[in-house]
mmCIF file of the N, C-alpha and C atoms, coordinates in Angstrom:
data_MODEL
# 
_entry.id   MODEL 
# 
loop_
_atom_site.group_PDB 
_atom_site.id 
_atom_site.type_symbol 
_atom_site.label_atom_id 
_atom_site.label_alt_id 
_atom_site.label_comp_id 
_atom_site.label_asym_id 
_atom_site.label_entity_id 
_atom_site.label_seq_id 
_atom_site.pdbx_PDB_ins_code 
_atom_site.Cartn_x 
_atom_site.Cartn_y 
_atom_site.Cartn_z 
_atom_site.occupancy 
_atom_site.B_iso_or_equiv 
_atom_site.pdbx_formal_charge 
_atom_site.auth_seq_id 
_atom_site.auth_comp_id 
_atom_site.auth_asym_id 
_atom_site.auth_atom_id 
_atom_site.pdbx_PDB_model_num 
ATOM 1   N N  . MET A 1 1  ? 62.919 -103.081 -90.587  1.00 0.00 ? 1  MET A N  1 
ATOM 2   C CA . MET A 1 1  ? 62.721 -103.149 -92.015  1.00 0.00 ? 1  MET A CA 1 
ATOM 3   C C  . MET A 1 1  ? 61.248 -102.876 -92.336  1.00 0.00 ? 1  MET A C  1 
ATOM 4   N N  . VAL A 1 2  ? 61.005 -102.057 -93.351  1.00 0.00 ? 2  VAL A N  1 
ATOM 5   C CA . VAL A 1 2  ? 59.643 -101.731 -93.756  1.00 0.00 ? 2  VAL A CA 1 
ATOM 6   C C  . VAL A 1 2  ? 59.203 -102.685 -94.858  1.00 0.00 ? 2  VAL A C  1 
ATOM 7   N N  . ARG A 1 3  ? 58.068 -103.318 -94.630  1.00 0.00 ? 3  ARG A N  1 
ATOM 8   C CA . ARG A 1 3  ? 57.515 -104.193 -95.664  1.00 0.00 ? 3  ARG A CA 1 
ATOM 9   C C  . ARG A 1 3  ? 56.670 -103.345 -96.605  1.00 0.00 ? 3  ARG A C  1 
ATOM 10  N N  . SER A 1 4  ? 56.652 -103.690 -97.874  1.00 0.00 ? 4  SER A N  1 
ATOM 11  C CA . SER A 1 4  ? 55.910 -102.902 -98.861  1.00 0.00 ? 4  SER A CA 1 
ATOM 12  C C  . SER A 1 4  ? 54.419 -102.866 -98.565  1.00 0.00 ? 4  SER A C  1 
ATOM 13  N N  . ASP A 1 5  ? 53.879 -103.899 -97.910  1.00 0.00 ? 5  ASP A N  1 
ATOM 14  C CA . ASP A 1 5  ? 52.453 -103.873 -97.601  1.00 0.00 ? 5  ASP A CA 1 
ATOM 15  C C  . ASP A 1 5  ? 52.143 -102.996 -96.391  1.00 0.00 ? 5  ASP A C  1 
ATOM 16  N N  . ASP A 1 6  ? 53.182 -102.444 -95.734  1.00 0.00 ? 6  ASP A N  1 
ATOM 17  C CA . ASP A 1 6  ? 52.984 -101.481 -94.653  1.00 0.00 ? 6  ASP A CA 1 
ATOM 18  C C  . ASP A 1 6  ? 52.861 -100.059 -95.189  1.00 0.00 ? 6  ASP A C  1 
ATOM 19  N N  . LEU A 1 7  ? 53.162 -99.860  -96.466  1.00 0.00 ? 7  LEU A N  1 
ATOM 20  C CA . LEU A 1 7  ? 53.083 -98.542  -97.085  1.00 0.00 ? 7  LEU A CA 1 
ATOM 21  C C  . LEU A 1 7  ? 51.768 -98.401  -97.845  1.00 0.00 ? 7  LEU A C  1 
ATOM 22  N N  . VAL A 1 8  ? 51.137 -97.241  -97.681  1.00 0.00 ? 8  VAL A N  1 
ATOM 23  C CA . VAL A 1 8  ? 49.870 -96.980  -98.360  1.00 0.00 ? 8  VAL A CA 1 
ATOM 24  C C  . VAL A 1 8  ? 49.915 -95.586  -98.986  1.00 0.00 ? 8  VAL A C  1 
ATOM 25  N N  . ALA A 1 9  ? 49.084 -95.385  -99.989  1.00 0.00 ? 9  ALA A N  1 
ATOM 26  C CA . ALA A 1 9  ? 49.013 -94.097  -100.664 1.00 0.00 ? 9  ALA A CA 1 
ATOM 27  C C  . ALA A 1 9  ? 48.195 -93.118  -99.828  1.00 0.00 ? 9  ALA A C  1 
ATOM 28  N N  . ALA A 1 10 ? 48.792 -91.978  -99.525  1.00 0.00 ? 10 ALA A N  1 
ATOM 29  C CA . ALA A 1 10 ? 48.090 -90.917  -98.810  1.00 0.00 ? 10 ALA A CA 1 
ATOM 30  C C  . ALA A 1 10 ? 47.596 -89.855  -99.783  1.00 0.00 ? 10 ALA A C  1 
ATOM 31  N N  . LEU A 1 11 ? 48.237 -89.781  -100.963 1.00 0.00 ? 11 LEU A N  1 
ATOM 32  C CA . LEU A 1 11 ? 47.872 -88.770  -101.956 1.00 0.00 ? 11 LEU A CA 1 
ATOM 33  C C  . LEU A 1 11 ? 48.308 -89.240  -103.339 1.00 0.00 ? 11 LEU A C  1 
ATOM 34  N N  . LEU A 1 12 ? 47.454 -89.028  -104.316 1.00 0.00 ? 12 LEU A N  1 
ATOM 35  C CA . LEU A 1 12 ? 47.768 -89.301  -105.722 1.00 0.00 ? 12 LEU A CA 1 
ATOM 36  C C  . LEU A 1 12 ? 47.612 -87.996  -106.484 1.00 0.00 ? 12 LEU A C  1 
ATOM 37  N N  . THR A 1 13 ? 48.572 -87.664  -107.323 1.00 0.00 ? 13 THR A N  1 
ATOM 38  C CA . THR A 1 13 ? 48.514 -86.424  -108.087 1.00 0.00 ? 13 THR A CA 1 
ATOM 39  C C  . THR A 1 13 ? 49.372 -86.538  -109.342 1.00 0.00 ? 13 THR A C  1 
ATOM 40  N N  . THR A 1 14 ? 49.152 -85.650  -110.273 1.00 0.00 ? 14 THR A N  1 
ATOM 41  C CA . THR A 1 14 ? 50.031 -85.541  -111.439 1.00 0.00 ? 14 THR A CA 1 
ATOM 42  C C  . THR A 1 14 ? 50.852 -84.256  -111.374 1.00 0.00 ? 14 THR A C  1 
ATOM 43  N N  . ASP A 1 15 ? 50.673 -83.496  -110.315 1.00 0.00 ? 15 ASP A N  1 
ATOM 44  C CA . ASP A 1 15 ? 51.341 -82.201  -110.136 1.00 0.00 ? 15 ASP A CA 1 
ATOM 45  C C  . ASP A 1 15 ? 52.518 -82.351  -109.170 1.00 0.00 ? 15 ASP A C  1 
ATOM 46  N N  . ARG A 1 16 ? 53.722 -82.167  -109.671 1.00 0.00 ? 16 ARG A N  1 
ATOM 47  C CA . ARG A 1 16 ? 54.926 -82.331  -108.850 1.00 0.00 ? 16 ARG A CA 1 
ATOM 48  C C  . ARG A 1 16 ? 54.940 -81.355  -107.674 1.00 0.00 ? 16 ARG A C  1 
ATOM 49  N N  . ALA A 1 17 ? 54.471 -80.135  -107.880 1.00 0.00 ? 17 ALA A N  1 
ATOM 50  C CA . ALA A 1 17 ? 54.456 -79.146  -106.802 1.00 0.00 ? 17 ALA A CA 1 
ATOM 51  C C  . ALA A 1 17 ? 53.551 -79.597  -105.662 1.00 0.00 ? 17 ALA A C  1 
ATOM 52  N N  . VAL A 1 18 ? 52.417 -80.201  -105.981 1.00 0.00 ? 18 VAL A N  1 
ATOM 53  C CA . VAL A 1 18 ? 51.499 -80.713  -104.956 1.00 0.00 ? 18 VAL A CA 1 
ATOM 54  C C  . VAL A 1 18 ? 52.157 -81.866  -104.198 1.00 0.00 ? 18 VAL A C  1 
ATOM 55  N N  . ALA A 1 19 ? 52.809 -82.758  -104.900 1.00 0.00 ? 19 ALA A N  1 
ATOM 56  C CA . ALA A 1 19 ? 53.496 -83.883  -104.253 1.00 0.00 ? 19 ALA A CA 1 
ATOM 57  C C  . ALA A 1 19 ? 54.610 -83.379  -103.335 1.00 0.00 ? 19 ALA A C  1 
ATOM 58  N N  . ASP A 1 20 ? 55.346 -82.371  -103.782 1.00 0.00 ? 20 ASP A N  1 
ATOM 59  C CA . ASP A 1 20 ? 56.420 -81.809  -102.961 1.00 0.00 ? 20 ASP A CA 1 
ATOM 60  C C  . ASP A 1 20 ? 55.862 -81.133  -101.712 1.00 0.00 ? 20 ASP A C  1 
ATOM 61  N N  . GLU A 1 21 ? 54.754 -80.418  -101.860 1.00 0.00 ? 21 GLU A N  1 
ATOM 62  C CA . GLU A 1 21 ? 54.102 -79.773  -100.708 1.00 0.00 ? 21 GLU A CA 1 
ATOM 63  C C  . GLU A 1 21 ? 53.615 -80.826  -99.716  1.00 0.00 ? 21 GLU A C  1 
ATOM 64  N N  . ALA A 1 22 ? 53.031 -81.897  -100.215 1.00 0.00 ? 22 ALA A N  1 
ATOM 65  C CA . ALA A 1 22 ? 52.563 -82.980  -99.348  1.00 0.00 ? 22 ALA A CA 1 
ATOM 66  C C  . ALA A 1 22 ? 53.732 -83.580  -98.578  1.00 0.00 ? 22 ALA A C  1 
ATOM 67  N N  . TRP A 1 23 ? 54.818 -83.860  -99.270  1.00 0.00 ? 23 TRP A N  1 
ATOM 68  C CA . TRP A 1 23 ? 56.000 -84.425  -98.611  1.00 0.00 ? 23 TRP A CA 1 
ATOM 69  C C  . TRP A 1 23 ? 56.528 -83.478  -97.542  1.00 0.00 ? 23 TRP A C  1 
ATOM 70  N N  . ALA A 1 24 ? 56.577 -82.184  -97.835  1.00 0.00 ? 24 ALA A N  1 
ATOM 71  C CA . ALA A 1 24 ? 57.080 -81.200  -96.877  1.00 0.00 ? 24 ALA A CA 1 
ATOM 72  C C  . ALA A 1 24 ? 56.194 -81.151  -95.627  1.00 0.00 ? 24 ALA A C  1 
ATOM 73  N N  . ARG A 1 25 ? 54.882 -81.163  -95.811  1.00 0.00 ? 25 ARG A N  1 
ATOM 74  C CA . ARG A 1 25 ? 53.964 -81.144  -94.665  1.00 0.00 ? 25 ARG A CA 1 
ATOM 75  C C  . ARG A 1 25 ? 54.147 -82.383  -93.795  1.00 0.00 ? 25 ARG A C  1 
ATOM 76  N N  . LEU A 1 26 ? 54.250 -83.522  -94.434  1.00 0.00 ? 26 LEU A N  1 
ATOM 77  C CA . LEU A 1 26 ? 54.411 -84.766  -93.685  1.00 0.00 ? 26 LEU A CA 1 
ATOM 78  C C  . LEU A 1 26 ? 55.749 -84.790  -92.954  1.00 0.00 ? 26 LEU A C  1 
ATOM 79  N N  . SER A 1 27 ? 56.780 -84.342  -93.603  1.00 0.00 ? 27 SER A N  1 
ATOM 80  C CA . SER A 1 27 ? 58.100 -84.287  -92.966  1.00 0.00 ? 27 SER A CA 1 
ATOM 81  C C  . SER A 1 27 ? 58.089 -83.352  -91.768  1.00 0.00 ? 27 SER A C  1 
ATOM 82  N N  . SER A 1 28 ? 57.423 -82.207  -91.903  1.00 0.00 ? 28 SER A N  1 
ATOM 83  C CA . SER A 1 28 ? 57.330 -81.257  -90.792  1.00 0.00 ? 28 SER A CA 1 
ATOM 84  C C  . SER A 1 28 ? 56.589 -81.849  -89.601  1.00 0.00 ? 28 SER A C  1 
ATOM 85  N N  . ALA A 1 29 ? 55.673 -82.764  -89.864  1.00 0.00 ? 29 ALA A N  1 
ATOM 86  C CA . ALA A 1 29 ? 54.900 -83.422  -88.812  1.00 0.00 ? 29 ALA A CA 1 
ATOM 87  C C  . ALA A 1 29 ? 55.580 -84.716  -88.338  1.00 0.00 ? 29 ALA A C  1 
ATOM 88  N N  . ASP A 1 30 ? 56.819 -84.938  -88.768  1.00 0.00 ? 30 ASP A N  1 
ATOM 89  C CA . ASP A 1 30 ? 57.583 -86.144  -88.416  1.00 0.00 ? 30 ASP A CA 1 
ATOM 90  C C  . ASP A 1 30 ? 56.895 -87.436  -88.848  1.00 0.00 ? 30 ASP A C  1 
ATOM 91  N N  . ILE A 1 31 ? 56.226 -87.386  -89.998  1.00 0.00 ? 31 ILE A N  1 
ATOM 92  C CA . ILE A 1 31 ? 55.621 -88.575  -90.591  1.00 0.00 ? 31 ILE A CA 1 
ATOM 93  C C  . ILE A 1 31 ? 56.501 -88.991  -91.773  1.00 0.00 ? 31 ILE A C  1 
ATOM 94  N N  . PRO A 1 32 ? 57.151 -90.138  -91.683  1.00 0.00 ? 32 PRO A N  1 
ATOM 95  C CA . PRO A 1 32 ? 57.981 -90.593  -92.797  1.00 0.00 ? 32 PRO A CA 1 
ATOM 96  C C  . PRO A 1 32 ? 57.125 -90.766  -94.057  1.00 0.00 ? 32 PRO A C  1 
ATOM 97  N N  . ALA A 1 33 ? 57.614 -90.241  -95.168  1.00 0.00 ? 33 ALA A N  1 
ATOM 98  C CA . ALA A 1 33 ? 56.867 -90.313  -96.428  1.00 0.00 ? 33 ALA A CA 1 
ATOM 99  C C  . ALA A 1 33 ? 57.835 -90.456  -97.591  1.00 0.00 ? 33 ALA A C  1 
ATOM 100 N N  . ALA A 1 34 ? 57.293 -90.969  -98.683  1.00 0.00 ? 34 ALA A N  1 
ATOM 101 C CA . ALA A 1 34 ? 58.066 -91.097  -99.913  1.00 0.00 ? 34 ALA A CA 1 
ATOM 102 C C  . ALA A 1 34 ? 57.180 -90.691  -101.077 1.00 0.00 ? 34 ALA A C  1 
ATOM 103 N N  . VAL A 1 35 ? 57.785 -90.060  -102.070 1.00 0.00 ? 35 VAL A N  1 
ATOM 104 C CA . VAL A 1 35 ? 57.070 -89.718  -103.302 1.00 0.00 ? 35 VAL A CA 1 
ATOM 105 C C  . VAL A 1 35 ? 57.570 -90.677  -104.374 1.00 0.00 ? 35 VAL A C  1 
ATOM 106 N N  . ILE A 1 36 ? 56.654 -91.451  -104.912 1.00 0.00 ? 36 ILE A N  1 
ATOM 107 C CA . ILE A 1 36 ? 56.964 -92.456  -105.921 1.00 0.00 ? 36 ILE A CA 1 
ATOM 108 C C  . ILE A 1 36 ? 56.365 -92.008  -107.249 1.00 0.00 ? 36 ILE A C  1 
ATOM 109 N N  . THR A 1 37 ? 57.141 -92.107  -108.310 1.00 0.00 ? 37 THR A N  1 
ATOM 110 C CA . THR A 1 37 ? 56.628 -91.780  -109.638 1.00 0.00 ? 37 THR A CA 1 
ATOM 111 C C  . THR A 1 37 ? 56.223 -93.071  -110.341 1.00 0.00 ? 37 THR A C  1 
ATOM 112 N N  . ASP A 1 38 ? 54.958 -93.140  -110.713 1.00 0.00 ? 38 ASP A N  1 
ATOM 113 C CA . ASP A 1 38 ? 54.434 -94.278  -111.468 1.00 0.00 ? 38 ASP A CA 1 
ATOM 114 C C  . ASP A 1 38 ? 54.365 -93.835  -112.923 1.00 0.00 ? 38 ASP A C  1 
ATOM 115 N N  . PRO A 1 39 ? 55.166 -94.437  -113.804 1.00 0.00 ? 39 PRO A N  1 
ATOM 116 C CA . PRO A 1 39 ? 55.228 -93.966  -115.184 1.00 0.00 ? 39 PRO A CA 1 
ATOM 117 C C  . PRO A 1 39 ? 53.931 -94.125  -115.963 1.00 0.00 ? 39 PRO A C  1 
ATOM 118 N N  . GLY A 1 40 ? 53.071 -95.018  -115.567 1.00 0.00 ? 40 GLY A N  1 
ATOM 119 C CA . GLY A 1 40 ? 51.787 -95.171  -116.245 1.00 0.00 ? 40 GLY A CA 1 
ATOM 120 C C  . GLY A 1 40 ? 51.931 -95.594  -117.692 1.00 0.00 ? 40 GLY A C  1 
ATOM 121 N N  . MET A 1 41 ? 50.813 -95.589  -118.366 1.00 0.00 ? 41 MET A N  1 
ATOM 122 C CA . MET A 1 41 ? 50.791 -95.988  -119.772 1.00 0.00 ? 41 MET A CA 1 
ATOM 123 C C  . MET A 1 41 ? 50.879 -94.763  -120.672 1.00 0.00 ? 41 MET A C  1 
ATOM 124 N N  . MET A 1 42 ? 51.490 -94.933  -121.810 1.00 0.00 ? 42 MET A N  1 
ATOM 125 C CA . MET A 1 42 ? 51.545 -93.893  -122.837 1.00 0.00 ? 42 MET A CA 1 
ATOM 126 C C  . MET A 1 42 ? 52.171 -92.592  -122.323 1.00 0.00 ? 42 MET A C  1 
ATOM 127 N N  . GLY A 1 43 ? 53.082 -92.692  -121.344 1.00 0.00 ? 43 GLY A N  1 
ATOM 128 C CA . GLY A 1 43 ? 53.787 -91.522  -120.844 1.00 0.00 ? 43 GLY A CA 1 
ATOM 129 C C  . GLY A 1 43 ? 53.030 -90.702  -119.822 1.00 0.00 ? 43 GLY A C  1 
ATOM 130 N N  . ALA A 1 44 ? 51.798 -91.063  -119.516 1.00 0.00 ? 44 ALA A N  1 
ATOM 131 C CA . ALA A 1 44 ? 51.041 -90.350  -118.480 1.00 0.00 ? 44 ALA A CA 1 
ATOM 132 C C  . ALA A 1 44 ? 51.497 -90.877  -117.129 1.00 0.00 ? 44 ALA A C  1 
ATOM 133 N N  . TYR A 1 45 ? 52.043 -90.006  -116.305 1.00 0.00 ? 45 TYR A N  1 
ATOM 134 C CA . TYR A 1 45 ? 52.563 -90.466  -115.028 1.00 0.00 ? 45 TYR A CA 1 
ATOM 135 C C  . TYR A 1 45 ? 51.711 -89.959  -113.873 1.00 0.00 ? 45 TYR A C  1 
ATOM 136 N N  . GLN A 1 46 ? 51.888 -90.586  -112.733 1.00 0.00 ? 46 GLN A N  1 
ATOM 137 C CA . GLN A 1 46 ? 51.191 -90.196  -111.517 1.00 0.00 ? 46 GLN A CA 1 
ATOM 138 C C  . GLN A 1 46 ? 52.205 -90.223  -110.384 1.00 0.00 ? 46 GLN A C  1 
ATOM 139 N N  . LEU A 1 47 ? 52.090 -89.281  -109.481 1.00 0.00 ? 47 LEU A N  1 
ATOM 140 C CA . LEU A 1 47 ? 52.942 -89.234  -108.305 1.00 0.00 ? 47 LEU A CA 1 
ATOM 141 C C  . LEU A 1 47 ? 52.138 -89.757  -107.123 1.00 0.00 ? 47 LEU A C  1 
ATOM 142 N N  . ILE A 1 48 ? 52.748 -90.654  -106.371 1.00 0.00 ? 48 ILE A N  1 
ATOM 143 C CA . ILE A 1 48 ? 52.087 -91.281  -105.238 1.00 0.00 ? 48 ILE A CA 1 
ATOM 144 C C  . ILE A 1 48 ? 52.876 -90.927  -103.982 1.00 0.00 ? 48 ILE A C  1 
ATOM 145 N N  . VAL A 1 49 ? 52.207 -90.281  -103.031 1.00 0.00 ? 49 VAL A N  1 
ATOM 146 C CA . VAL A 1 49 ? 52.834 -89.984  -101.746 1.00 0.00 ? 49 VAL A CA 1 
ATOM 147 C C  . VAL A 1 49 ? 52.448 -91.113  -100.803 1.00 0.00 ? 49 VAL A C  1 
ATOM 148 N N  . GLN A 1 50 ? 53.452 -91.865  -100.360 1.00 0.00 ? 50 GLN A N  1 
ATOM 149 C CA . GLN A 1 50 ? 53.204 -93.030  -99.516  1.00 0.00 ? 50 GLN A CA 1 
ATOM 150 C C  . GLN A 1 50 ? 53.639 -92.770  -98.079  1.00 0.00 ? 50 GLN A C  1 
ATOM 151 N N  . VAL A 1 51 ? 52.880 -93.357  -97.149  1.00 0.00 ? 51 VAL A N  1 
ATOM 152 C CA . VAL A 1 51 ? 53.203 -93.295  -95.723  1.00 0.00 ? 51 VAL A CA 1 
ATOM 153 C C  . VAL A 1 51 ? 53.006 -94.683  -95.125  1.00 0.00 ? 51 VAL A C  1 
ATOM 154 N N  . HIS A 1 52 ? 53.474 -94.865  -93.910  1.00 0.00 ? 52 HIS A N  1 
ATOM 155 C CA . HIS A 1 52 ? 53.209 -96.117  -93.196  1.00 0.00 ? 52 HIS A CA 1 
ATOM 156 C C  . HIS A 1 52 ? 51.726 -96.187  -92.858  1.00 0.00 ? 52 HIS A C  1 
ATOM 157 N N  . ARG A 1 53 ? 51.188 -97.361  -92.907  1.00 0.00 ? 53 ARG A N  1 
ATOM 158 C CA . ARG A 1 53 ? 49.761 -97.580  -92.661  1.00 0.00 ? 53 ARG A CA 1 
ATOM 159 C C  . ARG A 1 53 ? 49.299 -96.928  -91.357  1.00 0.00 ? 53 ARG A C  1 
ATOM 160 N N  . GLU A 1 54 ? 50.084 -97.019  -90.301  1.00 0.00 ? 54 GLU A N  1 
ATOM 161 C CA . GLU A 1 54 ? 49.656 -96.462  -89.012  1.00 0.00 ? 54 GLU A CA 1 
ATOM 162 C C  . GLU A 1 54 ? 49.615 -94.932  -89.002  1.00 0.00 ? 54 GLU A C  1 
ATOM 163 N N  . ASN A 1 55 ? 50.228 -94.292  -89.998  1.00 0.00 ? 55 ASN A N  1 
ATOM 164 C CA . ASN A 1 55 ? 50.224 -92.826  -90.093  1.00 0.00 ? 55 ASN A CA 1 
ATOM 165 C C  . ASN A 1 55 ? 49.202 -92.292  -91.089  1.00 0.00 ? 55 ASN A C  1 
ATOM 166 N N  . LEU A 1 56 ? 48.456 -93.176  -91.725  1.00 0.00 ? 56 LEU A N  1 
ATOM 167 C CA . LEU A 1 56 ? 47.576 -92.761  -92.815  1.00 0.00 ? 56 LEU A CA 1 
ATOM 168 C C  . LEU A 1 56 ? 46.532 -91.738  -92.381  1.00 0.00 ? 56 LEU A C  1 
ATOM 169 N N  . GLU A 1 57 ? 45.843 -91.980  -91.291  1.00 0.00 ? 57 GLU A N  1 
ATOM 170 C CA . GLU A 1 57 ? 44.773 -91.066  -90.872  1.00 0.00 ? 57 GLU A CA 1 
ATOM 171 C C  . GLU A 1 57 ? 45.315 -89.659  -90.611  1.00 0.00 ? 57 GLU A C  1 
ATOM 172 N N  . GLN A 1 58 ? 46.414 -89.557  -89.894  1.00 0.00 ? 58 GLN A N  1 
ATOM 173 C CA . GLN A 1 58 ? 47.015 -88.258  -89.622  1.00 0.00 ? 58 GLN A CA 1 
ATOM 174 C C  . GLN A 1 58 ? 47.495 -87.602  -90.917  1.00 0.00 ? 58 GLN A C  1 
ATOM 175 N N  . ALA A 1 59 ? 48.080 -88.381  -91.809  1.00 0.00 ? 59 ALA A N  1 
ATOM 176 C CA . ALA A 1 59 ? 48.554 -87.847  -93.084  1.00 0.00 ? 59 ALA A CA 1 
ATOM 177 C C  . ALA A 1 59 ? 47.393 -87.302  -93.908  1.00 0.00 ? 59 ALA A C  1 
ATOM 178 N N  . GLN A 1 60 ? 46.299 -88.021  -93.958  1.00 0.00 ? 60 GLN A N  1 
ATOM 179 C CA . GLN A 1 60 ? 45.143 -87.558  -94.725  1.00 0.00 ? 60 GLN A CA 1 
ATOM 180 C C  . GLN A 1 60 ? 44.592 -86.253  -94.169  1.00 0.00 ? 60 GLN A C  1 
ATOM 181 N N  . GLU A 1 61 ? 44.607 -86.092  -92.851  1.00 0.00 ? 61 GLU A N  1 
ATOM 182 C CA . GLU A 1 61 ? 44.161 -84.844  -92.248  1.00 0.00 ? 61 GLU A CA 1 
ATOM 183 C C  . GLU A 1 61 ? 45.066 -83.687  -92.661  1.00 0.00 ? 61 GLU A C  1 
ATOM 184 N N  . LEU A 1 62 ? 46.361 -83.927  -92.679  1.00 0.00 ? 62 LEU A N  1 
ATOM 185 C CA . LEU A 1 62 ? 47.322 -82.886  -93.055  1.00 0.00 ? 62 LEU A CA 1 
ATOM 186 C C  . LEU A 1 62 ? 47.231 -82.513  -94.535  1.00 0.00 ? 62 LEU A C  1 
ATOM 187 N N  . LEU A 1 63 ? 46.813 -83.472  -95.367  1.00 0.00 ? 63 LEU A N  1 
ATOM 188 C CA . LEU A 1 63 ? 46.826 -83.260  -96.813  1.00 0.00 ? 63 LEU A CA 1 
ATOM 189 C C  . LEU A 1 63 ? 45.444 -83.009  -97.411  1.00 0.00 ? 63 LEU A C  1 
ATOM 190 N N  . ALA A 1 64 ? 44.430 -82.927  -96.583  1.00 0.00 ? 64 ALA A N  1 
ATOM 191 C CA . ALA A 1 64 ? 43.040 -82.839  -97.068  1.00 0.00 ? 64 ALA A CA 1 
ATOM 192 C C  . ALA A 1 64 ? 42.821 -81.700  -98.056  1.00 0.00 ? 64 ALA A C  1 
ATOM 193 N N  . ASP A 1 65 ? 43.435 -80.556  -97.835  1.00 0.00 ? 65 ASP A N  1 
ATOM 194 C CA . ASP A 1 65 ? 43.205 -79.419  -98.737  1.00 0.00 ? 65 ASP A CA 1 
ATOM 195 C C  . ASP A 1 65 ? 43.985 -79.525  -100.050 1.00 0.00 ? 65 ASP A C  1 
ATOM 196 N N  . LEU A 1 66 ? 44.856 -80.511  -100.173 1.00 0.00 ? 66 LEU A N  1 
ATOM 197 C CA . LEU A 1 66 ? 45.615 -80.705  -101.417 1.00 0.00 ? 66 LEU A CA 1 
ATOM 198 C C  . LEU A 1 66 ? 44.902 -81.653  -102.387 1.00 0.00 ? 66 LEU A C  1 
ATOM 199 N N  . VAL A 1 67 ? 43.894 -82.334  -101.891 1.00 0.00 ? 67 VAL A N  1 
ATOM 200 C CA . VAL A 1 67 ? 43.192 -83.333  -102.711 1.00 0.00 ? 67 VAL A CA 1 
ATOM 201 C C  . VAL A 1 67 ? 42.221 -82.645  -103.647 1.00 0.00 ? 67 VAL A C  1 
# 
């Protein structure tokens, strides 16, 4: 079972295409990831790509050019 405190944000964006690309890269590298939509205030939303804490460093390396 995954505890919520084991998940960390690897990427924050408002662009769905960027979030989808990040998820695809992580999946290709066998890093479990999830894209969470945070509705935010006043309709402004943010997409959060989450990974397990132990995969964060590798995920950040894979996603560095998307930031």
